[in-house]
Backbone as CSV, one residue per row, in Angstrom:
resi,resn,N_x,N_y,N_z,CA_x,CA_y,CA_z,C_x,C_y,C_z
1,MET,-13.688,-68.230,77.497,-13.402,-67.227,76.923,-11.801,-67.716,75.973
2,PRO,-11.752,-68.697,74.908,-10.779,-69.006,74.229,-9.416,-68.271,74.427
3,VAL,-9.733,-66.983,73.538,-8.448,-65.794,73.787,-8.264,-64.778,74.333
4,THR,-7.480,-64.616,75.105,-6.966,-63.498,75.445,-5.983,-62.793,75.220
5,VAL,-5.741,-61.241,75.459,-5.050,-60.488,74.806,-4.270,-59.772,76.161
6,TYR,-2.830,-60.010,76.174,-2.645,-59.382,76.724,-1.455,-58.206,76.650
7,PHE,-2.256,-56.709,76.815,-1.385,-55.845,76.332,-0.430,-55.660,77.198
8,SER,0.850,-54.623,76.621,2.017,-54.297,77.332,3.046,-53.472,76.194
9,SER,3.642,-52.811,77.251,5.053,-51.947,76.658,5.975,-53.170,76.533
10,HIS,7.144,-53.131,75.277,8.017,-53.917,75.265,9.431,-53.778,76.285
11,GLU,8.512,-54.047,77.757,9.826,-53.715,78.600,9.504,-54.809,79.749
12,VAL,10.409,-55.054,80.446,10.647,-56.156,81.222,9.629,-56.126,82.432
13,GLU,9.414,-54.703,82.630,7.770,-54.171,83.684,6.663,-55.435,83.149
14,ALA,6.767,-55.746,82.006,5.239,-56.480,81.243,5.358,-57.906,81.917
15,PHE,6.224,-58.030,82.364,6.270,-59.712,83.161,5.681,-59.414,84.441
16,THR,4.406,-59.275,84.679,3.928,-59.252,85.871,3.248,-60.336,86.529
17,LEU,2.669,-60.690,87.897,2.414,-61.606,88.258,0.892,-62.036,87.312
18,ARG,0.127,-61.084,87.088,-0.578,-61.406,86.108,-0.046,-62.254,84.755
19,LEU,1.343,-61.546,84.094,1.190,-62.282,82.815,1.034,-63.718,83.037
20,ARG,2.460,-64.167,84.208,2.961,-65.286,84.213,1.578,-66.369,85.104
21,GLN,0.679,-65.884,85.365,-0.584,-66.327,85.554,-1.280,-67.114,84.680
22,LEU,-1.683,-65.806,83.728,-2.101,-66.373,82.226,-1.365,-67.139,81.811
23,PHE,-0.338,-67.223,81.825,0.953,-67.922,80.853,0.909,-69.352,81.177
24,ALA,0.818,-69.790,82.683,0.442,-70.679,83.608,-0.935,-71.467,83.039
25,GLU,-1.619,-70.478,82.438,-3.179,-71.501,82.134,-3.624,-71.308,80.996
26,ALA,-2.580,-71.167,80.199,-2.738,-70.945,78.606,-2.456,-72.330,78.379
27,ASP,-2.854,-72.371,77.325,-3.122,-73.760,76.383,-1.699,-73.758,75.394
28,THR,-2.035,-72.515,74.722,-0.803,-72.405,73.405,-0.666,-70.852,73.909
29,VAL,0.357,-70.204,73.550,0.435,-69.027,73.476,1.485,-68.340,71.838
30,LEU,0.188,-67.272,71.735,0.846,-66.721,70.327,2.167,-65.264,70.593
31,ILE,3.119,-65.369,70.282,3.887,-64.276,69.980,4.054,-63.687,69.055
32,GLU,3.787,-62.134,69.301,3.863,-60.701,68.418,4.980,-60.756,67.469
33,GLN,5.333,-60.868,65.976,6.307,-60.621,65.401,5.836,-59.242,64.503
34,SER,6.823,-58.132,64.195,6.196,-57.150,63.336,6.358,-57.533,61.961
35,PHE,7.449,-58.513,61.553,7.481,-58.559,60.404,7.900,-60.140,59.873
36,SER,7.341,-60.363,58.580,8.106,-62.242,58.645,9.348,-62.406,57.583
37,GLU,10.023,-63.186,58.621,11.309,-63.240,58.111,11.448,-64.820,58.982
38,ASP,11.888,-65.934,58.332,11.820,-67.049,58.418,11.080,-67.599,59.543
39,ASP,10.069,-67.498,59.242,8.627,-67.817,60.334,8.734,-69.381,60.403
40,ASP,9.144,-70.170,59.752,9.042,-71.911,59.999,10.204,-72.114,61.188
41,LEU,11.362,-71.148,60.508,12.752,-71.796,61.450,12.616,-71.322,62.820
42,ASN,12.076,-69.933,62.871,11.896,-69.277,64.244,10.579,-70.091,65.273
43,LEU,9.688,-70.476,64.192,8.477,-71.127,65.094,9.371,-72.326,65.561
44,ASN,9.920,-73.170,65.213,10.556,-74.262,65.503,11.340,-74.327,66.340
45,LEU,12.166,-72.972,66.416,12.829,-72.476,67.570,12.485,-72.838,68.752
46,LEU,11.496,-71.637,68.575,10.329,-71.537,70.060,9.801,-72.769,70.624
47,ASN,9.585,-73.328,69.888,8.677,-74.836,70.534,10.056,-75.579,70.984
48,GLU,11.240,-75.721,70.008,11.974,-76.700,70.809,12.369,-75.925,72.048
49,LEU,12.177,-74.284,72.391,12.866,-73.845,73.745,11.577,-74.246,74.616
50,SER,10.392,-74.211,74.330,9.306,-74.712,75.364,9.982,-76.375,75.412
51,ARG,9.935,-77.160,74.845,10.000,-78.435,75.003,11.334,-78.678,75.571
52,GLY,12.201,-77.649,76.012,12.977,-77.638,76.591,14.212,-78.610,75.893
53,ASN,14.073,-78.551,74.649,15.733,-78.957,74.252,16.623,-78.092,73.527
54,LEU,16.228,-76.779,73.970,17.019,-75.577,73.469,17.059,-74.417,75.052
55,LEU,17.883,-74.279,74.846,18.303,-73.170,76.017,17.813,-71.924,76.163
56,PRO,17.386,-70.601,76.714,17.332,-69.604,75.830,18.309,-69.067,75.609
57,ASP,19.831,-69.350,76.336,21.035,-68.501,75.316,21.042,-69.147,74.182
58,ASP,20.588,-70.675,74.005,20.898,-70.553,72.738,20.212,-70.314,71.301
59,ILE,19.234,-69.525,72.098,18.346,-68.748,70.839,18.592,-67.802,70.869
60,HIS,18.955,-66.836,71.428,20.088,-65.681,71.313,20.877,-65.864,70.321
61,LYS,21.859,-67.118,70.440,23.183,-67.300,69.626,22.425,-67.365,68.147
62,ILE,21.345,-68.424,68.195,20.788,-68.668,66.690,20.551,-67.787,66.527
63,SER,19.329,-66.846,66.500,18.365,-65.826,66.040,18.224,-64.970,66.981
64,SER,18.961,-64.006,67.646,18.835,-62.922,68.663,16.888,-62.187,68.141
65,GLY,16.759,-61.884,66.949,15.997,-61.201,66.372,14.362,-62.156,66.327
66,ILE,14.220,-63.347,67.013,12.814,-63.773,66.767,11.985,-62.910,67.569
67,GLY,10.396,-62.879,66.713,9.677,-61.679,67.213,10.159,-60.737,66.904
68,ASN,11.239,-60.236,66.136,11.438,-58.724,65.916,11.007,-57.894,67.594
69,GLN,11.756,-58.458,68.450,11.191,-57.742,69.687,12.455,-56.620,69.662
70,PRO,12.296,-55.134,70.099,12.978,-54.033,69.970,13.228,-54.297,71.058
71,ASN,13.427,-54.620,72.768,14.489,-54.774,73.859,14.793,-56.060,74.047
72,PRO,15.974,-56.379,73.717,16.532,-57.533,73.785,16.036,-58.417,75.717
73,ASP,16.281,-57.197,76.244,15.915,-58.210,77.708,14.493,-58.139,78.030
74,PHE,13.636,-57.786,77.010,12.185,-58.047,77.319,12.382,-59.455,76.125
75,ALA,13.001,-59.341,74.870,13.252,-60.887,74.913,13.674,-62.102,75.723
76,ARG,15.045,-61.696,76.501,15.715,-62.681,77.042,14.296,-63.680,78.094
77,GLU,13.437,-62.270,78.617,12.289,-62.914,79.779,11.567,-63.247,79.000
78,LEU,10.896,-63.028,77.911,9.886,-63.954,77.228,10.318,-65.342,77.228
79,HIS,11.566,-65.306,76.772,12.055,-66.762,76.476,12.580,-67.703,77.434
80,SER,12.795,-66.884,78.569,13.246,-67.887,79.915,11.366,-67.590,80.295
81,MET,10.807,-67.535,80.073,9.161,-67.918,80.763,9.071,-69.174,79.824
82,ILE,9.330,-68.859,78.214,8.660,-70.156,77.713,9.535,-71.367,77.747
83,PHE,10.501,-71.035,77.977,11.790,-72.469,78.162,10.822,-73.632,79.559
84,ARG,10.527,-74.832,78.650,10.233,-75.754,79.277,9.097,-75.774,79.805
85,SER,8.606,-74.487,79.314,6.701,-74.745,79.704,5.941,-75.675,78.629
86,ARG,6.317,-76.343,77.830,5.772,-77.607,77.437,4.634,-76.922,76.432
87,LYS,4.150,-75.699,76.310,3.102,-74.965,75.746,3.465,-74.924,74.076
88,PRO,2.297,-75.112,73.283,2.639,-74.566,71.787,2.691,-73.321,72.094
89,VAL,3.646,-72.843,70.799,3.837,-71.585,70.433,3.603,-71.403,69.372
90,VAL,2.520,-70.379,69.398,2.540,-69.907,67.542,2.863,-68.123,67.403
91,LEU,3.392,-67.744,65.967,3.942,-66.880,65.848,3.221,-65.481,65.051
92,GLU,2.975,-64.692,65.618,2.002,-64.029,64.616,2.556,-63.662,63.086
93,ARG,1.710,-64.018,62.211,2.293,-63.903,60.703,2.155,-62.776,60.160
94,PRO,1.961,-61.666,60.401,2.096,-60.079,60.005,2.033,-60.344,58.041
95,PRO,1.230,-58.940,57.519,1.341,-59.472,56.001,2.480,-58.399,55.621
96,LEU,3.649,-58.709,56.356,4.642,-57.188,55.968,5.736,-57.985,56.160
97,ASP,6.844,-57.768,54.942,7.963,-58.414,54.897,9.420,-57.456,55.560
98,VAL,10.218,-57.992,55.095,11.805,-57.213,55.657,11.718,-55.914,54.881
99,THR,11.204,-55.601,53.905,11.357,-54.805,52.711,10.357,-53.222,53.870
100,ASP,9.026,-54.003,54.001,8.298,-53.047,54.990,9.246,-52.859,56.253
101,ALA,9.464,-53.528,56.432,10.485,-53.150,58.184,11.228,-52.061,57.591
102,VAL,12.058,-52.268,56.833,12.985,-51.175,56.096,12.278,-49.680,56.188
103,ALA,11.416,-50.179,55.443,10.266,-48.531,55.040,9.839,-48.415,56.062
104,TYR,9.097,-48.699,56.966,8.528,-48.398,58.706,9.714,-47.972,59.385
105,ASP,10.767,-48.222,59.610,12.011,-48.095,60.234,12.397,-46.533,59.962
106,ALA,12.322,-46.571,58.962,13.226,-45.079,58.001,11.516,-44.193,58.469
107,LEU,10.083,-44.516,58.710,9.112,-43.412,59.073,9.757,-43.437,60.588
108,THR,9.959,-44.087,61.298,10.263,-43.845,62.981,11.793,-42.897,63.141
109,ARG,12.298,-42.888,61.944,13.842,-41.877,62.236,13.449,-40.537,61.131
110,GLN,12.120,-40.599,60.731,12.310,-39.451,60.313,12.137,-38.059,61.247
111,GLU,13.390,-37.285,60.650,13.148,-35.843,61.521,12.644,-35.121,60.908
112,PHE,12.090,-34.176,62.177,11.094,-32.844,61.737,12.348,-31.290,62.350
113,GLN,12.992,-31.095,61.677,14.075,-30.198,62.238,14.380,-29.053,60.991
114,ASN,14.831,-27.963,61.372,14.932,-26.806,60.060,14.192,-26.317,59.203
115,MET,12.686,-26.454,59.936,11.430,-26.049,59.106,10.640,-25.442,59.704
116,PRO,9.648,-24.632,58.731,8.500,-24.195,59.773,7.549,-25.007,60.168
117,VAL,6.947,-24.406,61.158,6.176,-25.408,62.365,5.326,-25.966,61.420
118,GLY,4.597,-25.303,60.624,2.966,-25.812,59.472,3.589,-27.016,58.804
119,LYS,4.755,-26.684,58.783,5.500,-27.824,57.339,5.781,-28.930,58.229
120,ALA,6.456,-29.013,59.474,6.807,-30.501,60.205,5.139,-30.815,60.912
121,CYS,4.299,-30.055,61.190,2.951,-30.728,61.624,2.543,-31.591,60.077
122,ARG,2.264,-30.888,59.224,1.834,-31.678,57.956,3.102,-33.032,57.942
123,LEU,3.938,-32.762,57.694,5.081,-34.093,57.377,4.667,-35.017,58.469
124,LEU,4.178,-34.485,59.745,4.109,-35.572,61.022,2.914,-36.271,60.701
125,ALA,1.622,-35.435,60.335,0.674,-36.409,59.995,0.491,-37.235,58.880
126,GLU,1.438,-36.825,57.777,1.786,-37.670,56.686,2.336,-39.165,57.221
127,ASN,3.646,-38.721,58.187,4.214,-39.766,58.825,3.487,-40.728,59.262
128,LEU,2.521,-40.095,60.450,1.898,-40.879,61.424,0.509,-41.812,60.310
129,ALA,0.200,-41.281,59.483,-0.865,-41.659,58.574,-0.226,-43.282,58.111
130,LYS,0.907,-42.895,57.853,1.817,-44.357,56.746,1.953,-45.151,57.762
131,ARG,2.745,-45.107,58.964,2.923,-46.131,60.213,1.550,-46.324,60.575
132,ALA,0.391,-45.626,60.362,-0.729,-46.395,61.206,-1.247,-47.155,60.348
133,ALA,-1.001,-46.935,59.036,-2.015,-47.921,57.834,-0.780,-49.233,57.751
134,TYR,0.068,-49.733,58.307,0.992,-50.538,58.298,0.458,-51.324,59.820
135,GLU,0.556,-50.677,61.026,-0.031,-51.166,61.846,-1.879,-51.482,61.738
136,LYS,-2.331,-51.236,60.936,-4.004,-51.637,60.689,-3.903,-52.761,60.018
137,LYS,-2.878,-52.920,59.003,-3.162,-54.107,58.340,-2.115,-55.580,59.412
138,ARG,-1.319,-55.221,60.157,-1.050,-56.420,60.895,-2.075,-56.673,61.817
139,ASP,-2.709,-55.755,62.553,-4.140,-56.157,63.544,-5.135,-56.719,62.885
140,GLU,-5.619,-56.394,61.548,-6.553,-57.075,60.467,-5.930,-58.491,60.376
141,ALA,-4.364,-58.496,59.771,-4.306,-60.002,59.985,-4.215,-60.817,61.124
142,LEU,-3.801,-60.555,62.158,-3.747,-61.324,63.300,-5.274,-61.443,63.803
143,ALA,-6.333,-60.626,63.897,-7.030,-60.899,64.068,-8.043,-62.188,62.645
144,GLU,-7.708,-62.363,62.018,-8.096,-63.122,60.951,-6.967,-64.737,61.430
145,GLN,-6.059,-64.487,61.719,-5.057,-65.612,62.386,-5.677,-65.938,63.900
146,LEU,-6.142,-65.176,64.738,-6.501,-65.288,65.814,-7.928,-66.222,65.712
147,SER,-8.558,-65.677,64.882,-10.248,-66.210,64.356,-10.128,-67.587,64.408
148,ALA,-8.810,-68.209,62.782,-8.666,-69.197,62.729,-8.358,-70.575,63.512
149,LEU,-7.355,-69.756,64.755,-6.901,-70.291,65.735,-7.927,-71.055,66.551
150,ALA,-8.793,-70.299,67.167,-9.935,-70.304,68.109,-10.815,-71.419,67.203
151,ARG,-11.198,-70.783,66.254,-12.154,-72.180,65.505,-11.623,-73.383,65.475
152,THR,-10.101,-74.063,65.232,-9.148,-75.053,64.865,-9.291,-75.304,65.987
153,ASN,-9.623,-74.514,67.273,-9.049,-75.280,68.582,-10.110,-74.471,69.958
154,PRO,-11.247,-74.898,69.389,-12.191,-74.429,70.411,-12.242,-74.381,71.968
155,ASP,-11.455,-75.594,72.214,-11.424,-75.986,73.372,-10.219,-75.388,74.257
156,ALA,-9.279,-74.891,73.506,-7.844,-74.250,74.091,-7.998,-73.064,74.415
157,SER,-7.029,-72.890,75.584,-7.109,-71.164,75.872,-5.825,-70.540,75.321
158,ILE,-6.066,-69.684,74.616,-4.813,-69.075,73.786,-4.614,-67.727,74.056
159,LEU,-3.521,-67.476,74.831,-2.845,-66.320,75.177,-2.000,-65.440,74.376
160,VAL,-2.269,-64.494,73.708,-1.446,-63.670,73.208,-0.923,-62.625,73.458
161,ILE,0.203,-62.484,73.461,1.098,-61.325,74.166,1.509,-59.940,73.187
162,ARG,1.018,-58.777,73.434,0.755,-58.386,72.660,1.349,-56.537,72.933
163,GLY,1.801,-55.495,72.232,1.898,-54.345,72.292,0.901,-53.259,72.400
164,HIS,1.092,-52.454,73.668,-0.130,-52.035,74.013,-0.445,-50.906,73.134
165,GLY,0.567,-50.263,72.560,-0.235,-49.688,71.361,-1.346,-50.134,70.231
166,HIS,-1.281,-51.555,70.121,-2.123,-52.078,69.403,-3.357,-52.434,69.886
167,GLN,-4.022,-51.748,71.265,-5.223,-52.722,71.718,-6.320,-51.902,71.150
168,ARG,-6.838,-50.903,70.425,-8.155,-50.566,70.579,-7.835,-51.082,68.734
169,SER,-7.226,-50.758,67.727,-7.085,-51.454,66.871,-7.031,-53.090,67.100
170,LEU,-6.410,-54.017,67.685,-6.867,-55.076,67.579,-8.490,-55.460,68.120
171,GLU,-8.813,-54.752,69.159,-10.026,-55.072,69.579,-10.836,-54.629,68.629
172,ASN,-10.811,-53.748,67.848,-11.792,-53.310,66.948,-11.818,-54.665,66.013
173,ALA,-10.657,-54.619,65.627,-10.561,-55.891,64.355,-10.947,-57.310,64.560
174,LEU,-10.549,-57.353,65.770,-11.767,-58.871,66.596,-12.856,-58.705,66.388
175,ALA,-13.430,-57.513,66.867,-14.991,-57.606,67.228,-15.239,-57.444,65.276
176,ALA,-14.456,-56.829,64.373,-15.064,-57.518,62.980,-15.076,-58.505,62.660
177,SER,-14.147,-59.353,63.320,-13.878,-60.922,62.338,-14.926,-61.812,63.599
178,GLY,-15.515,-61.432,64.497,-16.742,-62.504,64.985,-15.956,-62.746,65.821
179,THR,-14.405,-62.209,66.702,-13.722,-63.345,67.604,-14.157,-62.787,69.033
180,SER,-14.388,-63.588,69.725,-14.391,-63.210,71.212,-13.004,-63.273,71.589
181,ALA,-13.026,-62.211,72.543,-11.872,-61.796,73.066,-11.751,-60.909,74.352
182,ARG,-10.883,-61.134,75.433,-10.761,-60.633,76.570,-9.654,-59.978,76.426
183,SER,-9.323,-58.773,77.200,-7.977,-58.155,76.601,-7.721,-57.564,78.249
184,LEU,-6.735,-57.671,78.538,-6.175,-57.643,79.772,-4.527,-56.296,79.451
185,THR,-4.147,-55.862,80.795,-3.508,-54.689,80.485,-2.147,-55.192,81.340
186,SER,-0.957,-54.683,81.395,0.174,-55.058,82.280,-0.103,-54.066,84.012
187,HIS,-0.860,-52.626,83.447,-0.665,-52.021,84.792,-2.450,-51.396,84.286
188,GLU,-2.990,-50.809,85.434,-3.819,-50.125,85.404,-3.643,-48.883,86.295
189,PRO,-4.172,-47.900,85.980,-4.592,-47.818,84.065,-3.034,-47.427,83.118
190,MET,-3.092,-48.189,82.270,-1.960,-48.531,81.015,-1.980,-46.867,79.968
191,LEU,-0.762,-46.307,80.532,-0.436,-45.235,79.774,0.275,-45.274,78.273
192,SER,-0.073,-44.732,77.623,0.726,-44.587,76.236,1.321,-43.327,75.939
193,LEU,2.121,-43.139,75.456,2.685,-42.096,74.719,1.629,-41.251,73.697
194,PHE,1.416,-40.163,73.960,0.546,-38.966,72.713,0.850,-39.267,71.804
195,THR,1.820,-39.589,71.162,2.442,-40.303,69.728,1.593,-41.643,69.267
196,ASP,1.375,-42.563,70.206,0.638,-43.723,70.007,-0.462,-43.796,70.183
197,GLU,-1.160,-43.035,70.801,-2.687,-42.841,71.095,-2.977,-41.730,69.541
198,LEU,-2.265,-41.247,69.399,-2.256,-40.034,68.158,-2.666,-41.391,66.795
199,MET,-1.639,-41.864,67.079,-1.529,-43.310,66.257,-3.215,-43.820,65.639
200,GLN,-3.361,-44.323,66.854,-4.630,-45.066,67.213,-5.775,-44.435,66.898
201,LYS,-5.713,-43.064,66.762,-6.816,-42.278,66.516,-6.945,-42.194,64.925
202,LEU,-5.733,-42.302,64.561,-5.766,-41.876,62.739,-6.147,-43.816,62.225
203,ILE,-5.656,-44.670,62.865,-6.152,-46.262,62.849,-7.911,-46.075,62.791
204,ALA,-8.403,-44.958,63.400,-9.673,-45.488,63.610,-10.194,-44.205,62.821
205,GLY,-9.604,-43.456,61.559,-10.156,-42.989,60.745,-10.052,-41.459,61.512
206,GLY,-9.578,-41.115,62.640,-9.874,-39.715,62.965,-8.930,-38.953,62.204
207,ARG,-8.918,-37.668,62.635,-8.005,-36.350,62.148,-7.241,-36.160,63.422
208,PRO,-6.258,-35.538,63.233,-5.256,-34.834,64.333,-5.346,-33.555,64.104
209,GLY,-5.502,-33.236,65.724,-5.906,-31.941,65.515,-4.173,-30.820,65.620
210,ARG,-4.207,-29.668,65.455,-2.877,-29.257,65.528,-2.304,-29.059,66.945
211,ARG,-2.608,-28.932,67.908,-2.232,-29.019,69.417,-1.583,-30.549,69.357
212,GLU,-2.581,-31.596,69.387,-1.932,-32.952,69.214,-0.968,-33.218,68.234
213,LEU,-0.353,-32.833,67.059,0.809,-32.938,66.444,1.656,-32.327,67.278
214,LEU,1.677,-30.794,67.645,2.416,-30.258,68.294,2.995,-30.793,69.404
215,ARG,1.923,-31.499,70.346,2.416,-32.318,71.473,3.342,-33.275,71.190
216,SER,3.031,-34.077,70.303,3.698,-35.359,69.387,4.332,-35.075,69.185
217,LEU,5.042,-34.054,68.649,6.557,-33.092,67.870,7.461,-33.260,69.587
218,VAL,6.493,-32.564,70.181,7.274,-32.285,71.497,8.006,-33.319,72.381
219,GLU,7.060,-34.593,72.054,6.966,-35.601,72.851,8.519,-36.234,71.680
220,GLN,8.604,-36.849,70.806,9.135,-36.842,69.721,10.603,-36.345,70.613
221,ALA,10.681,-35.174,70.433,12.189,-34.674,70.693,12.637,-35.066,72.145
222,GLU,11.872,-35.208,72.748,11.817,-35.813,74.290,12.509,-37.167,74.863
223,THR,12.174,-38.167,73.347,12.581,-39.469,74.234,12.810,-39.840,72.910
224,ARG,13.565,-39.357,71.879,14.226,-40.195,70.756,15.734,-40.004,71.452
225,THR,15.998,-40.371,72.568,17.550,-40.646,73.131,17.907,-42.168,73.522
226,ALA,19.117,-42.668,72.993,19.201,-43.734,73.308,18.959,-44.286,74.672
227,SER,18.663,-42.985,76.036,18.587,-43.600,77.381,17.099,-43.594,77.688
228,PHE,15.998,-43.195,76.851,14.930,-43.346,77.153,14.062,-44.884,77.013
229,ARG,13.321,-45.271,77.627,12.658,-46.460,77.735,11.506,-46.172,78.095
230,PRO,10.245,-46.513,77.033,8.940,-46.853,77.299,8.719,-47.412,78.761
231,THR,8.838,-46.903,79.423,8.355,-47.777,80.601,6.739,-46.490,81.537
232,GLN,6.134,-47.471,82.043,5.148,-46.612,82.805,5.427,-45.472,83.411
233,ALA,6.502,-45.571,84.052,7.294,-44.185,85.202,7.326,-43.114,84.273
234,ASN,8.177,-44.056,82.921,8.697,-42.344,81.944,8.069,-42.036,81.091
235,ILE,6.733,-42.811,80.872,5.938,-42.535,80.173,5.008,-41.444,80.905
236,ARG,4.569,-41.684,82.057,3.923,-40.737,82.996,4.983,-39.153,82.798
237,ALA,6.310,-39.094,83.270,6.897,-38.009,83.456,6.792,-37.481,82.244
238,VAL,7.058,-38.202,80.877,6.900,-37.139,79.693,5.242,-36.733,79.767
239,ARG,4.014,-37.535,79.886,2.917,-36.888,79.944,2.966,-35.989,80.710
240,ASP,3.394,-35.912,81.935,3.253,-34.715,83.322,3.801,-33.384,82.329
241,ARG,5.060,-33.729,81.756,5.556,-32.250,81.268,4.835,-31.340,80.135
242,VAL,4.806,-33.050,79.263,3.905,-32.344,77.820,2.525,-32.041,77.725
243,GLY,1.493,-32.745,78.486,0.118,-32.827,78.065,-0.299,-31.485,78.525
244,GLY,0.374,-30.556,79.674,-0.304,-29.619,79.734,0.246,-28.138,79.303
245,MET,0.798,-28.596,78.077,1.386,-27.550,77.224,0.568,-26.907,76.203
246,SER,0.504,-25.643,76.153,-0.361,-25.038,74.874,0.388,-25.318,73.736
247,GLU,-0.365,-24.539,72.845,-0.282,-24.814,71.172,0.926,-23.958,71.194
248,LEU,1.135,-22.673,72.101,2.017,-21.724,71.973,3.489,-21.924,72.600
249,GLN,2.972,-22.796,73.891,4.317,-23.126,74.363,4.896,-24.362,73.687
250,CYS,4.244,-25.115,73.088,4.928,-25.942,71.945,5.848,-25.164,71.426
251,GLU,4.978,-24.857,70.818,5.798,-23.988,69.614,7.383,-23.407,69.857
252,LYS,7.095,-22.578,71.339,8.423,-22.226,71.541,9.473,-23.062,71.893
253,TYR,8.775,-23.965,72.621,9.816,-25.329,72.658,10.737,-25.637,71.250
254,LEU,9.591,-25.801,70.617,10.380,-26.557,69.295,10.992,-25.711,68.654
255,ARG,10.939,-24.375,68.209,12.150,-23.713,67.874,12.940,-23.733,68.305
256,LYS,13.176,-23.350,69.892,14.067,-23.877,70.564,15.282,-25.010,70.338
257,ARG,14.183,-26.001,70.459,14.725,-27.377,70.577,14.979,-28.144,69.198
258,LEU,14.355,-27.769,68.244,14.580,-28.614,67.102,14.453,-27.128,65.600
259,ASN,14.681,-25.781,65.861,15.021,-25.014,64.995,13.990,-24.542,63.862
260,LEU,12.360,-25.125,64.356,11.832,-24.803,63.707,11.555,-23.266,63.890
261,THR,10.962,-22.987,62.462,10.668,-21.510,62.428,9.152,-21.073,61.917
């Protein structure tokens, strides 16, 4: 099978023995990027890194934002793995630009405080639907890009490194494009935040229930801190705390934490 998609969080724990073996076996590596900016320059830099003509530290000095990776430690580990591998690197070409990135970032930062619980749920549902539309566009575009790449390189083994929140959406988009691919994850089972699961439900055309929205609001209150990292251990801890909460317990928490009425 020419295309393998490796799903993980954007954390250093993604660099498991499985990923390193997949990378060693791949002929071509496709790197995720959330929006398009200086694509040709960044692609050239990554391939110069692969050929050993640039050092990982050079990449960080020239363009630390290659791939729009949210975690600099993840980016450093990725660049170290690419260094001197002599593998052709391809960048995701999303149909989103810097303006879209600013709008998306504003959605991720939207606050749900000092309002009735019902209004917070409604605004959150609208927020997640808008974010899901962005992600669906990206996954559909990536599926088309991979389909073309596989057709023009039928004998090449292509490795895609992708955030786990895209798994269901990208798998559906690849199937719709007729592209054969296998999916692997950094951890089994691979845990997601409830909010990410809700976005995948919205992408698939589902509608969020009240408890799902309340649980997402509680989870966001728990995780929107500078110290929180979405590692599997941290996600498990949040899911354990939030997953068993009833609607009433969620509302009580939100009134206390977010001053919802």
